[in-house]
All heavy atoms as an XYZ file, in Angstrom:
823
protein
N     159.273     19.528    110.921
C     160.348     18.737    111.473
C     159.907     17.260    111.459
O     158.797     16.952    111.892
C     160.634     19.203    112.914
C     161.931     18.697    113.429
S     162.556     19.268    115.043
C     161.543     20.550    115.614
N     160.762     16.355    110.998
C     160.409     14.929    110.987
C     160.158     14.403    112.407
O     160.680     14.941    113.388
C     161.635     14.254    110.373
C     162.346     15.337    109.631
C     162.049     16.611    110.364
N     159.396     13.333    112.508
C     159.014     12.779    113.821
C     160.216     12.456    114.714
O     160.197     12.799    115.908
C     158.138     11.543    113.628
N     161.295     11.819    114.211
C     162.427     11.550    115.100
C     163.069     12.840    115.634
O     163.430     12.915    116.812
C     163.414     10.774    114.228
C     162.584     10.186    113.145
C     161.478     11.174    112.907
N     163.187     13.841    114.782
C     163.756     15.120    115.210
C     162.897     15.765    116.293
O     163.410     16.261    117.301
C     163.889     16.077    114.023
C     164.898     15.610    112.989
O     164.845     14.423    112.618
O     165.720     16.425    112.553
N     161.591     15.748    116.096
C     160.677     16.334    117.071
C     160.757     15.588    118.404
O     160.795     16.199    119.472
C     159.244     16.319    116.538
C     158.247     16.958    117.490
S     158.595     18.687    117.879
C     157.891     19.467    116.454
N     160.797     14.257    118.335
C     160.866     13.453    119.557
C     162.151     13.748    120.328
O     162.122     13.922    121.557
C     160.779     11.968    119.209
N     163.274     13.823    119.626
C     164.533     14.091    120.315
C     164.583     15.523    120.832
O     165.070     15.772    121.939
C     165.728     13.803    119.401
C     167.093     13.896    120.075
C     167.174     12.987    121.309
C     168.199     13.556    119.090
N     164.049     16.455    120.074
C     164.029     17.849    120.526
C     163.245     17.985    121.835
O     163.634     18.742    122.722
C     163.458     18.759    119.449
C     163.382     20.199    119.871
C     162.270     20.978    119.927
C     164.466     21.031    120.301
N     162.591     22.236    120.362
C     163.940     22.306    120.606
C     165.834     20.830    120.461
C     164.722     23.357    121.058
C     166.621     21.884    120.917
C     166.051     23.127    121.213
N     162.168     17.242    121.965
C     161.387     17.295    123.205
C     162.216     16.817    124.400
O     161.979     17.250    125.528
C     160.107     16.460    123.075
C     159.114     17.021    122.074
C     158.764     18.482    122.324
O     158.496     18.888    123.443
N     158.793     19.289    121.273
N     163.195     15.970    124.151
C     164.071     15.477    125.223
C     165.249     16.419    125.502
O     165.756     16.463    126.622
C     164.631     14.106    124.848
S     163.396     12.816    124.661
N     165.700     17.144    124.491
C     166.903     17.980    124.631
C     166.607     19.422    125.034
O     167.446     20.078    125.656
C     167.685     18.010    123.310
C     168.253     16.696    122.808
C     168.929     16.913    121.456
C     169.217     16.090    123.805
N     165.434     19.919    124.696
C     165.144     21.339    124.893
C     165.038     21.698    126.375
O     164.858     20.836    127.225
C     163.871     21.731    124.151
C     162.643     20.998    124.632
C     161.467     21.266    123.753
N     161.061     22.636    123.962
C     159.819     23.055    124.050
N     158.838     22.214    123.901
N     159.553     24.305    124.256
N     165.176     22.970    126.643
C     165.033     23.519    127.993
C     166.002     22.910    129.009
O     165.642     22.697    130.159
C     163.587     23.381    128.503
C     162.623     24.181    127.679
O     162.959     25.244    127.167
N     161.417     23.671    127.520
N     167.214     22.602    128.545
C     168.279     22.108    129.438
C     167.887     20.848    130.201
O     168.267     20.654    131.351
C     168.712     23.206    130.405
C     169.305     24.417    129.710
C     169.786     25.450    130.719
N     170.287     26.627    130.061
C     171.567     26.840    129.752
N     172.470     25.948    130.036
N     171.933     27.964    129.156
N     167.150     19.963    129.573
C     166.687     18.747    130.230
C     167.768     17.682    130.389
O     167.616     16.769    131.194
C     165.510     18.138    129.462
C     164.270     19.008    129.499
C     163.146     18.371    128.741
O     162.478     17.484    129.253
N     162.943     18.813    127.501
N     168.834     17.775    129.609
C     169.909     16.786    129.707
C     171.029     17.387    130.540
O     171.875     18.143    130.043
C     170.424     16.371    128.307
C     171.540     15.331    128.437
C     169.289     15.823    127.463
N     170.980     17.106    131.827
C     172.006     17.511    132.782
C     172.342     19.004    132.707
O     173.481     19.411    132.928
C     173.249     16.645    132.613
C     172.940     15.185    132.863
C     174.141     14.284    132.852
O     175.288     14.771    132.799
O     173.929     13.061    132.895
N     171.356     19.813    132.346
C     171.528     21.256    132.336
C     172.200     21.831    131.097
O     172.432     23.038    131.027
N     172.494     20.996    130.104
C     173.161     21.475    128.885
C     172.151     22.102    127.930
O     171.067     21.577    127.725
C     173.875     20.325    128.181
C     175.039     19.808    128.946
C     175.045     18.733    129.798
C     176.362     20.325    128.952
N     176.294     18.567    130.316
C     177.125     19.525    129.823
C     176.976     21.392    128.302
C     178.474     19.750    130.056
C     178.325     21.612    128.532
C     179.057     20.802    129.403
N     172.546     23.195    127.313
C     171.698     23.913    126.352
C     171.965     23.391    124.947
O     173.113     23.318    124.508
C     172.012     25.411    126.404
C     171.377     26.218    125.297
C     170.365     27.156    125.849
C     169.816     28.042    124.764
N     168.466     27.691    124.449
N     170.900     23.037    124.259
C     170.987     22.596    122.869
C     170.229     23.564    121.978
O     169.236     24.158    122.388
C     170.369     21.196    122.701
C     171.285     20.087    123.100
C     171.334     19.657    124.410
C     172.105     19.472    122.173
C     172.171     18.638    124.802
C     172.949     18.453    122.545
C     172.983     18.035    123.859
N     170.704     23.691    120.766
C     169.998     24.420    119.710
C     169.624     23.407    118.639
O     170.360     22.464    118.393
C     170.919     25.469    119.079
C     171.344     26.539    120.038
C     172.249     27.529    119.334
N     172.810     28.445    120.297
C     173.949     29.080    120.135
N     174.654     28.905    119.035
N     174.391     29.898    121.053
N     168.495     23.639    117.987
C     168.113     22.735    116.890
C     168.305     23.450    115.565
O     168.217     24.673    115.473
C     166.687     22.230    117.057
C     165.629     23.281    116.949
C     164.246     22.635    117.167
N     163.259     23.670    117.335
C     162.451     24.070    116.368
N     162.491     23.492    115.189
N     161.593     25.039    116.584
N     168.602     22.655    114.544
C     168.851     23.180    113.190
C     169.799     24.367    113.251
O     169.500     25.457    112.767
C     167.528     23.558    112.524
C     166.505     22.450    112.437
C     166.721     21.455    111.343
N     166.826     22.127    110.046
C     167.559     21.651    109.041
N     168.214     20.533    109.166
N     167.617     22.298    107.909
N     170.946     24.134    113.846
C     171.912     25.202    114.092
C     172.910     25.320    112.940
O     173.452     24.317    112.476
C     172.663     24.937    115.394
N     173.167     26.540    112.470
C     174.201     26.733    111.455
C     175.583     26.592    112.092
O     175.824     27.077    113.195
C     173.966     28.171    110.974
C     173.239     28.837    112.086
C     172.488     27.774    112.833
N     176.479     25.914    111.376
C     177.818     25.680    111.901
C     178.789     25.485    110.741
O     178.667     24.509    109.993
C     177.812     24.447    112.809
C     179.128     24.073    113.454
C     179.511     25.130    114.496
C     179.023     22.725    114.139
N     179.718     26.387    110.589
C     180.752     26.275    109.557
C     180.177     25.967    108.172
O     180.651     25.087    107.462
C     181.782     25.207    109.937
C     182.564     25.556    111.192
O     182.654     26.759    111.513
O     183.074     24.633    111.852
N     179.124     26.673    107.793
C     178.541     26.488    106.478
C     177.637     25.275    106.346
O     177.194     24.946    105.257
N     177.384     24.606    107.451
C     176.510     23.439    107.459
C     175.354     23.711    108.423
O     175.436     24.591    109.259
C     177.267     22.202    107.945
C     178.472     21.822    107.108
C     179.314     20.799    107.838
C     180.528     20.374    107.072
N     181.414     21.426    106.639
N     174.318     22.927    108.314
C     173.230     22.957    109.298
C     173.271     21.621    110.017
O     173.198     20.561    109.387
C     171.844     23.152    108.627
C     171.798     24.441    107.821
C     170.740     23.100    109.677
C     171.850     25.704    108.641
N     173.410     21.663    111.343
C     173.419     20.428    112.125
C     172.068     20.279    112.815
O     171.403     21.270    113.117
C     174.584     20.404    113.139
C     175.933     20.457    112.414
C     174.491     21.531    114.148
N     171.682     19.041    113.077
C     170.370     18.791    113.680
C     170.279     19.428    115.067
O     169.364     20.191    115.342
C     170.082     17.296    113.771
C     169.868     16.656    112.408
O     169.506     17.385    111.458
O     170.058     15.435    112.289
N     171.242     19.106    115.940
C     171.242     19.641    117.302
C     172.680     19.965    117.696
O     173.590     19.196    117.405
C     170.646     18.631    118.290
C     169.259     18.201    117.927
C     169.044     17.012    117.256
C     168.172     19.005    118.224
C     167.772     16.611    116.888
C     166.892     18.613    117.856
C     166.688     17.421    117.184
N     172.854     21.090    118.374
C     174.185     21.542    118.766
C     174.174     21.988    120.219
O     173.310     22.763    120.631
C     174.619     22.725    117.880
C     175.894     23.455    118.290
C     177.109     22.557    118.155
C     176.060     24.721    117.459
N     175.149     21.497    120.971
C     175.402     21.991    122.317
C     176.700     22.790    122.215
O     177.793     22.217    122.199
C     175.555     20.841    123.309
S     175.946     21.413    124.977
N     176.604     24.122    122.077
C     177.805     24.924    121.828
C     178.824     24.858    122.967
O     180.026     24.834    122.703
C     177.287     26.352    121.655
C     175.814     26.290    121.671
C     175.395     24.925    122.084
N     178.360     24.824    124.211
C     179.285     24.810    125.348
C     180.177     23.573    125.335
O     181.359     23.663    125.633
C     178.507     24.847    126.666
C     177.736     26.118    126.894
C     176.830     25.985    128.094
O     175.710     25.493    127.938
O     177.275     26.375    129.196
N     179.598     22.426    125.015
C     180.359     21.171    125.007
C     180.936     20.867    123.622
O     181.646     19.877    123.459
C     179.470     20.021    125.452
N     180.601     21.706    122.627
C     181.032     21.474    121.253
C     180.617     20.067    120.801
O     181.420     19.303    120.269
C     182.522     21.712    121.086
C     182.897     23.175    121.346
C     184.365     23.468    121.168
N     184.866     23.248    119.816
C     184.799     24.128    118.815
N     184.226     25.295    118.995
N     185.306     23.843    117.637
N     179.347     19.773    121.067
C     178.798     18.463    120.717
C     177.645     18.627    119.734
O     176.759     19.457    119.938
C     178.292     17.727    121.966
C     177.680     16.352    121.694
C     178.756     15.371    121.219
C     176.989     15.815    122.927
N     177.671     17.804    118.707
C     176.636     17.781    117.681
C     175.900     16.450    117.779
O     176.529     15.406    117.949
C     177.263     17.922    116.279
C     177.960     19.279    116.151
C     176.219     17.714    115.188
C     178.918     19.355    114.999
N     174.585     16.504    117.668
C     173.771     15.297    117.605
C     173.079     15.307    116.251
O     172.383     16.268    115.916
C     172.738     15.228    118.750
C     171.895     13.962    118.627
C     173.421     15.301    120.107
N     173.288     14.252    115.475
C     172.696     14.143    114.149
C     171.810     12.904    114.094
O     172.183     11.836    114.607
C     173.788     14.011    113.086
C     174.615     15.273    112.890
C     173.987     16.209    111.907
O     174.200     16.037    110.698
O     173.262     17.125    112.369
N     170.658     13.056    113.469
C     169.749     11.934    113.239
C     169.890     11.535    111.777
O     169.744     12.364    110.879
C     168.293     12.312    113.565
C     168.192     12.690    115.040
C     167.362     11.161    113.214
C     166.831     13.170    115.458
N     170.195     10.274    111.572
C     170.438      9.763    110.231
C     169.217      9.021    109.724
O     168.673      8.169    110.423
C     171.646      8.802    110.238
O     172.764      9.486    110.790
C     171.986      8.334    108.848
N     168.819      9.357    108.512
C     167.706      8.666    107.869
C     168.205      7.530    107.004
O     169.391      7.428    106.696
N     167.294      6.688    106.598
C     167.645      5.499    105.817
C     168.235      5.849    104.455
O     169.075      5.131    103.934
C     166.415      4.615    105.634
N     167.829      6.969    103.871
C     168.263      7.301    102.524
C     169.543      8.127    102.440
O     169.945      8.511    101.349
N     170.196      8.381    103.556
C     171.380      9.233    103.508
C     172.617      8.436    103.079
O     172.784      7.272    103.446
C     171.604      9.905    104.858
C     170.528     10.936    105.143
C     170.734     11.663    106.448
O     170.783     11.037    107.481
N     170.858     12.966    106.371
N     173.470      9.072    102.329
C     174.645      8.443    101.757
C     175.762      8.350    102.793
O     176.226      9.362    103.308
C     175.096      9.261    100.535
C     176.094      8.559     99.698
N     177.436      8.655     99.926
C     175.929      7.736     98.637
C     178.079      7.933     99.032
N     177.189      7.368     98.237
N     176.202      7.139    103.096
C     177.185      6.920    104.161
C     178.525      7.611    103.911
O     179.130      8.151    104.832
C     177.410      5.431    104.376
C     176.221      4.734    104.969
C     176.474      3.239    105.084
N     175.243      2.530    105.277
C     174.867      2.017    106.432
N     175.638      2.134    107.478
N     173.718      1.388    106.535
N     179.004      7.590    102.681
C     180.301      8.203    102.381
C     180.241      9.715    102.611
O     181.157     10.305    103.165
C     180.722      7.882    100.945
C     182.120      8.346    100.629
C     182.572      7.869     99.274
C     183.987      8.311     99.017
N     184.488      7.846     97.725
N     179.158     10.326    102.192
C     178.983     11.761    102.387
C     178.914     12.094    103.891
O     179.476     13.080    104.350
C     177.717     12.238    101.676
C     177.677     13.737    101.518
C     176.532     14.197    100.664
N     176.411     13.421     99.437
C     175.279     13.236     98.777
N     174.170     13.782     99.190
N     175.246     12.520     97.677
N     178.205     11.246    104.660
C     178.119     11.452    106.108
C     179.494     11.304    106.764
O     179.847     12.073    107.657
C     177.127     10.470    106.739
C     175.666     10.675    106.399
C     174.823      9.575    107.015
C     175.178     12.039    106.838
N     180.264     10.330    106.321
C     181.600     10.117    106.892
C     182.491     11.326    106.630
O     183.238     11.770    107.523
C     182.224      8.850    106.319
N     182.409     11.888    105.444
C     183.189     13.083    105.118
C     182.758     14.253    105.987
O     183.591     14.971    106.549
C     183.019     13.443    103.627
O     183.456     12.342    102.840
C     183.807     14.687    103.264
N     181.480     14.435    106.129
C     180.940     15.519    106.975
C     181.369     15.331    108.424
O     181.809     16.277    109.077
C     179.412     15.523    106.851
C     178.713     16.544    107.715
C     177.202     16.371    107.543
N     176.438     17.071    108.524
C     175.811     18.224    108.325
N     175.865     18.804    107.152
N     175.127     18.786    109.289
N     181.272     14.098    108.931
C     181.667     13.813    110.310
C     183.150     14.130    110.529
O     183.521     14.696    111.554
C     181.396     12.352    110.666
C     179.910     12.019    110.705
O     179.071     12.942    110.577
O     179.586     10.820    110.856
N     183.965     13.765    109.577
C     185.403     14.031    109.691
C     185.680     15.538    109.713
O     186.499     16.017    110.500
C     186.162     13.385    108.540
C     187.627     13.746    108.581
C     188.525     12.575    108.313
O     188.069     11.437    108.342
O     189.698     12.843    108.072
N     185.002     16.289    108.873
C     185.184     17.746    108.853
C     184.800     18.369    110.196
O     185.489     19.241    110.707
C     184.343     18.370    107.741
C     184.840     18.053    106.344
C     183.862     18.486    105.259
O     182.765     19.009    105.575
O     184.194     18.286    104.076
N     183.702     17.902    110.764
C     183.254     18.433    112.055
C     184.215     18.052    113.171
O     184.525     18.866    114.046
C     181.834     17.941    112.363
C     180.751     18.499    111.441
C     179.444     17.745    111.622
C     180.556     19.991    111.666
N     184.735     16.818    113.128
C     185.703     16.379    114.141
C     186.991     17.192    114.043
O     187.563     17.592    115.061
C     185.994     14.885    113.977
N     187.436     17.473    112.826
C     188.646     18.283    112.641
C     188.449     19.699    113.157
O     189.410     20.346    113.566
C     189.063     18.297    111.168
C     189.652     16.981    110.712
C     190.000     16.984    109.232
O     189.697     17.918    108.494
N     190.633     15.921    108.788
N     187.215     20.164    113.172
C     186.917     21.496    113.701
C     186.755     21.473    115.226
O     186.450     22.492    115.835
C     185.657     22.054    113.034
N     186.927     20.284    115.844
C     186.892     20.180    117.296
C     185.543     19.822    117.898
O     185.348     19.944    119.102
N     184.635     19.350    117.081
C     183.311     18.991    117.573
C     183.205     17.491    117.792
O     183.711     16.706    116.989
C     182.214     19.436    116.589
C     182.057     20.927    116.577
C     182.790     21.711    115.690
C     181.209     21.562    117.469
C     182.669     23.094    115.699
C     181.082     22.935    117.477
C     181.824     23.685    116.591
O     181.704     25.045    116.611
N     182.538     17.115    118.867
C     182.170     15.727    119.077
C     180.868     15.478    118.348
O     180.118     16.411    118.047
N     180.589     14.222    118.066
C     179.395     13.908    117.295
C     178.738     12.644    117.817
O     179.415     11.649    118.060
C     179.766     13.711    115.824
C     178.623     13.366    114.884
C     177.776     14.593    114.607
C     179.148     12.790    113.594
N     177.447     12.724    118.001
C     176.625     11.551    118.281
C     175.686     11.424    117.092
O     174.927     12.344    116.803
C     175.818     11.709    119.593
C     174.870     10.533    119.776
C     176.744     11.855    120.783
N     175.788     10.295    116.403
C     174.914     10.059    115.248
C     174.029      8.864    115.568
O     174.530      7.803    115.922
C     175.737      9.793    113.991
C     174.872      9.656    112.750
C     175.702      9.540    111.487
N     176.407     10.775    111.157
C     175.853     11.857    110.616
N     174.558     11.889    110.391
N     176.588     12.914    110.327
N     172.720      9.066    115.484
C     171.754      8.005    115.754
C     170.763      7.927    114.608
O     170.556      8.905    113.885
C     171.006      8.238    117.090
C     171.952      8.153    118.269
C     170.286      9.566    117.099
N     170.147      6.778    114.461
C     169.139      6.646    113.412
C     167.795      7.154    113.925
O     167.529      7.142    115.131
C     168.970      5.178    112.970
O     168.440      4.422    114.056
C     170.292      4.585    112.491
N     166.985      7.589    113.014
C     165.646      8.036    113.372
C     164.848      6.914    114.020
O     164.084      7.138    114.966
N     165.041      5.693    113.550
C     164.337      4.545    114.115
C     164.732      4.341    115.581
O     163.881      4.065    116.425
C     164.660      3.294    113.302
C     163.947      2.063    113.787
C     164.280      0.849    112.943
O     165.042      0.926    111.982
N     163.691     -0.283    113.287
N     166.015      4.518    115.899
C     166.475      4.365    117.283
C     165.871      5.444    118.174
O     165.461      5.170    119.304
C     168.011      4.408    117.353
O     168.547      3.380    116.516
C     168.514      4.213    118.767
N     165.802      6.668    117.666
C     165.205      7.756    118.447
C     163.762      7.436    118.803
O     163.331      7.637    119.937
C     165.289      9.099    117.686
C     164.466     10.171    118.376
C     166.729      9.543    117.526
N     163.023      6.913    117.842
C     161.612      6.624    118.084
C     161.404      5.391    118.968
O     160.481      5.352    119.769
C     160.877      6.445    116.756
C     160.781      7.710    115.898
C     160.138      7.386    114.556
C     160.030      8.813    116.614
N     162.283      4.397    118.841
C     162.090      3.158    119.599
C     162.720      3.203    120.993
O     162.258      2.519    121.899
C     162.642      1.962    118.823
O     164.055      2.060    118.700
N     163.773      4.008    121.171
C     164.463      4.045    122.465
C     164.965      5.454    122.784
O     166.164      5.687    122.887
C     165.630      3.051    122.455
C     166.322      2.926    123.797
O     165.732      3.335    124.829
O     167.473      2.433    123.821
N     164.055      6.414    122.943
C     164.499      7.785    123.202
C     165.303      7.918    124.498
O     166.269      8.684    124.551
C     163.206      8.595    123.257
C     162.124      7.597    123.501
C     162.594      6.307    122.922
N     164.948      7.149    125.530
C     165.697      7.234    126.786
C     167.132      6.745    126.604
O     168.060      7.313    127.173
C     165.006      6.423    127.885
C     163.664      7.022    128.301
O     163.477      8.246    128.109
O     162.817      6.271    128.804
N     167.308      5.700    125.807
C     168.651      5.197    125.519
C     169.484      6.216    124.754
O     170.677      6.388    125.020
N     168.862      6.899    123.820
C     169.562      7.928    123.042
C     169.970      9.083    123.952
O     171.105      9.558    123.893
C     168.692      8.424    121.865
C     169.321      9.636    121.194
C     168.468      7.304    120.858
N     169.071      9.508    124.814
C     169.389     10.602    125.744
C     170.499     10.173    126.693
O     171.414     10.954    126.979
C     168.135     11.067    126.507
C     168.491     12.020    127.625
C     167.158     11.729    125.541
N     170.470      8.927    127.160
C     171.540      8.428    128.034
C     172.879      8.432    127.312
O     173.916      8.786    127.892
C     171.199      7.019    128.531
N     172.884      8.054    126.041
C     174.109      8.072    125.240
C     174.638      9.503    125.102
O     175.832      9.750    125.259
C     173.838      7.469    123.859
C     175.039      7.487    122.942
C     174.715      6.985    121.539
O     173.581      6.657    121.222
N     175.722      6.949    120.693
N     173.752     10.434    124.823
C     174.150     11.844    124.685
C     174.710     12.365    126.009
O     175.758     13.019    126.040
C     172.959     12.698    124.207
C     172.577     12.309    122.774
C     173.280     14.191    124.299
C     171.233     12.846    122.318
N     174.039     12.049    127.111
C     174.503     12.490    128.435
C     175.882     11.922    128.740
O     176.748     12.626    129.277
C     173.504     12.081    129.511
N     176.109     10.683    128.383
C     177.410     10.052    128.612
C     178.512     10.755    127.823
O     179.602     11.021    128.343
C     177.331      8.576    128.216
O     178.574      7.961    128.334
N     178.230     11.069    126.575
C     179.220     11.775    125.747
C     179.461     13.179    126.297
O     180.601     13.655    126.337
C     178.774     11.808    124.263
C     179.695     12.688    123.438
C     178.713     10.397    123.702
N     178.415     13.855    126.752
C     178.572     15.181    127.343
C     179.482     15.125    128.571
O     180.386     15.958    128.723
C     177.217     15.769    127.733
C     176.382     16.328    126.599
C     174.945     16.536    127.055
C     176.975     17.625    126.079
N     179.266     14.144    129.435
C     180.109     14.002    130.632
C     181.557     13.751    130.242
O     182.479     14.337    130.804
C     179.581     12.882    131.524
C     178.333     13.271    132.296
C     177.983     12.236    133.356
N     177.635     10.945    132.781
C     176.417     10.583    132.390
N     175.401     11.437    132.525
N     176.190      9.400    131.885
N     181.773     12.880    129.264
C     183.134     12.574    128.815
C     183.816     13.806    128.221
O     184.986     14.066    128.501
C     183.110     11.435    127.793
N     183.076     14.565    127.420
C     183.660     15.780    126.821
C     183.967     16.800    127.904
O     184.979     17.487    127.839
C     182.722     16.367    125.767
C     182.679     15.513    124.506
C     181.960     16.193    123.388
N     182.613     17.384    122.896
C     183.677     17.406    122.089
N     184.242     16.291    121.709
N     184.171     18.552    121.669
N     183.112     16.900    128.907
C     183.321     17.843    129.999
C     184.576     17.459    130.783
O     185.394     18.318    131.114
C     182.102     17.860    130.914
S     182.230     19.042    132.259
N     184.774     16.186    131.071
C     185.955     15.728    131.792
C     187.222     15.978    130.992
O     188.234     16.405    131.528
C     185.836     14.243    132.125
C     184.810     13.961    133.182
C     184.586     12.475    133.399
O     185.093     11.636    132.658
N     183.807     12.152    134.416
N     187.174     15.734    129.693
C     188.331     15.966    128.829
C     188.685     17.441    128.817
O     189.856     17.816    128.923
C     188.043     15.478    127.403
O     187.728     14.089    127.451
C     189.224     15.695    126.497
N     187.685     18.313    128.738
C     187.916     19.752    128.723
C     188.520     20.215    130.044
O     189.454     21.010    130.063
C     186.593     20.512    128.450
O     186.075     20.060    127.211
C     186.813     22.007    128.385
N     188.011     19.687    131.159
C     188.536     20.070    132.473
C     189.979     19.629    132.620
O     190.796     20.349    133.193
C     187.676     19.469    133.584
C     186.331     20.137    133.716
C     185.440     19.450    134.734
O     185.752     18.386    135.250
N     184.315     20.087    135.037
N     190.335     18.445    132.113
C     191.714     17.973    132.205
C     192.650     18.859    131.404
O     193.764     19.123    131.807
C     191.806     16.531    131.712
C     191.199     15.533    132.675
C     191.287     14.135    132.140
C     190.568     13.159    133.062
N     190.557     11.799    132.498
N     192.201     19.330    130.246
C     193.026     20.202    129.411
C     193.273     21.546    130.087
O     194.320     22.135    129.942
C     192.365     20.443    128.059
C     192.450     19.285    127.137
C     191.902     19.640    125.768
N     191.558     18.430    125.052
C     190.639     18.350    124.126
N     189.943     19.411    123.806
N     190.395     17.225    123.532
N     192.259     22.039    130.814
C     192.380     23.352    131.450
C     193.234     23.294    132.715
O     193.772     24.310    133.141
C     190.995     23.902    131.800
C     190.190     24.256    130.570
C     188.767     24.694    130.923
O     188.340     24.620    132.063
N     188.040     25.130    129.906
N     193.368     22.122    133.334
C     194.116     21.982    134.590
C     195.609     22.038    134.375
O     196.172     21.974    133.384
C     193.744     20.675    135.264
């Protein structure tokens, strides 16, 4: 596993982010996503410098159409500011949870 993936996994594993369960390298609709929180339908992807932006945009759109939220961060950001990345993920999780609760009410 690349260093940014390992660093973020150490922050996400064992329900460390507000009790949410994440899986790493999770299969999803014929794709493999870096990290998946199935309960919140949230995907976290780490983007490397060599990845093609158009291909990523197409992939992101497909995942959004399937009802998944997405947090995409660069590997450099994960390594330089892991707490900021975790805070961003936690914020998106809270927002998705509130949206889901409003729909169910």
